[in-house]
N, C-alpha and C positions, 0 to 999 in steps of 0.2 A: 492249616496255618500258613504253609508256603503259598497257597493259592491266594489267600487274603493279602499277603504282603505284595505279591506280584500284581494284584489287581489295584491296590491302593497306591503303589509307588508311582505309576504314570500320572494318576490324578494329582498327586502331590507336586510332581514336577510341572504339570500343566498350570497349576495355580500360580506358579511363579513366572511362567512364560508371558502371560498377557500383560501384567504390569511392566515387565521388562520391555516388551515391544512398545507399549504405550509411552513409557519414559524415554525409550530410545528414539522414537519418532520425534518427540518434542525436543529432545536434546539435539538431534540432527537438524531440526528446523532452526533452533537457536544459533547453531553454527553457521547455517546459511545466512541468517540475518546479520551475523557479525561480518561475514564476507561482503554482504551488501553495504554494510557501514563503511568498509574500506573503499568500496567503489565510490560512494557518495562523498566520502572525505577527500578522495583524490580529485573529484570534480569540483568540490568547493575550493580546494587549494588552487586548482587551475584558474578558477574564476577570480580568486583573490589576487593572482599574479596578473591576469590578462584583463580584468574588469575595467581598467582605466585606459586601455589601449584602443582608442576609438578610431585611429588612423584618419582623422578628419571627418569621420562620420558622426551620426547622432550618438549622444550620450544616453545613459540610463534615464536621466531626468526627462529627456525629450521623447523617449519611446515607450516608457512604462506607464500604464494606466492604473493608478492606485484605486480609484472608485470601483472599476471593474474587478480589480484584484480582491477587493473586500468581499464582493459577492462570491467570487470563486473560492476564497478561503473559507467563508461561512459554509458553503456547500460541503466541502471536504470535512470540516470539523464536526458539523452536525451529523454527517454520515458515520463518523466514529462513535458519536453518542448513540445513534439508532442501532449501530452494530452491538454496542454494549447492552442495549435493551434486548436484542435478539439472544445474546448469550445468557441473560437472566431468564428468559423464557425457555431456553434450552435446559437450564438447570431445573426448571419446574416441570420439564417434559411436556410443555405446551407447544406442540409442533406448529399448529396453524398460526398462532401469534408470532412464533419465532420466524416463520417463513415471511410473514407480513413485514416484520421489521427488517429482515434481510433484503426484501424487495425494495423497501424505502431507501436503504443504504445504497443499493445498487443504482437506483435512479438518481440519487444525489451525486454519486460518483460519475455517472454518465454526464450529468450537467456540468460537473467540474471539467471533465475532459473536453466536452464540447466547447465551453468557453475558452479553454486553453488553446484549442485548435483555432478558434476564431481570432484569438490574440495573435497567434503565430502568422496566420494568413494576412491579417491586417498589417503587421509589421513588414512582412515580405512585400506586400503591395505598395507600401510606402518607401521601399528601397532600403529597408533595414533587415535584410536577410542574413543568414549565418555567414555568408561569404563576404560581407561588407567590412568587417573588422574583427580583430581578435576578441574584443569585448562581446560582440554579437555571437561569434562562434562558441565561446565559452558559455554564454547565456543560453543559447538554444540547446547545447549539449546537456547542461545541468538540468534545466527545466524540462526539456524533452525526455530525458532519461526518467525523471520522476513521473511524468505523464504516461510513459510507456509502462512503468510499474503499476500505475493505477489501472491502466487498460487491462493488463494481465490479471490484476485482482478482480476486475469486473467479470472477465471470462471465467476465472476460477469460481467466482460466486455463482454464476449461472449454472455451471456444471454441477457444483455442489448442491444447489437447490433442486436440480433434477434428480440427483442421487437421493436426497432427503425425501423427495416426493415418492420415489420408488421403494426405498428400503427403510425409511423412517430413521429414528434416532438410535441406530445401532452403535456399537463401540467404534467402528471404523469411521463412521460419519461424524461422531462427536470429536474424535481425534483430528479429523480434517478441518472441522469447524474451528477448533482451538488454534490450529496452525494458521488458518486464514485470518482469525481475529488478531493474532500477533502481527501478521503481515500488514493488516489494515491499519492498526494503530502505529506501527513503525513508519508507514508512509505519511501519516499525519505529523509525526515528529519531524520527519525530514522536511515536510512542507513548511513547518514553522521556521526551520532554519533557512529555507529558501526565501520565505516571506521577509524575514528579518534581515538576512545578510545580502540578498540580491535586490529585492524590491525597495524596502525601506531605506537601507543604506545607500542604494543607488540613486534614489530620488533626492535624498538629503545631502548627497555628496557635493 
């Protein structure tokens, strides 16, 4: 009788450890995203204060390219849709299809970052670099911080795809993929704010 209780007790506790670890990871990542929200909120606030201080330099309407931005925005938003397809395939345990959608998401994100770098280099070549005015400093800081986050997301995606190829859809990789999905969609939401508040409002101002 004692042996049975001793043998079953550890398994009973182990049954509760895995859900706790899983929920703890997701909760911790939500806390991280909230801290990132504060960072972007601060950057948006700085831009709101400094966005009109051109110091005699070019204004937003003069340097921002809305047609090019439309392509860039479409790339990022479509990457969020394809990432959603990857999560659906993960739920169905179809790893090959999931990896395909993840690869498409990554390529779209690479296109987004490439176009953003091209925009930055073009502005700097035209004399509208971050040191030209407070407006441009706040612009480069806000948009560049978002672009850096997307670049980190691409690197994370590559590493995760390698892990998925080696170890498959185990519990750890599923948890990592869920965290990356939250991060990916979060960056899309931030970009909608950048698109509306920085680009559209700047051009129409």
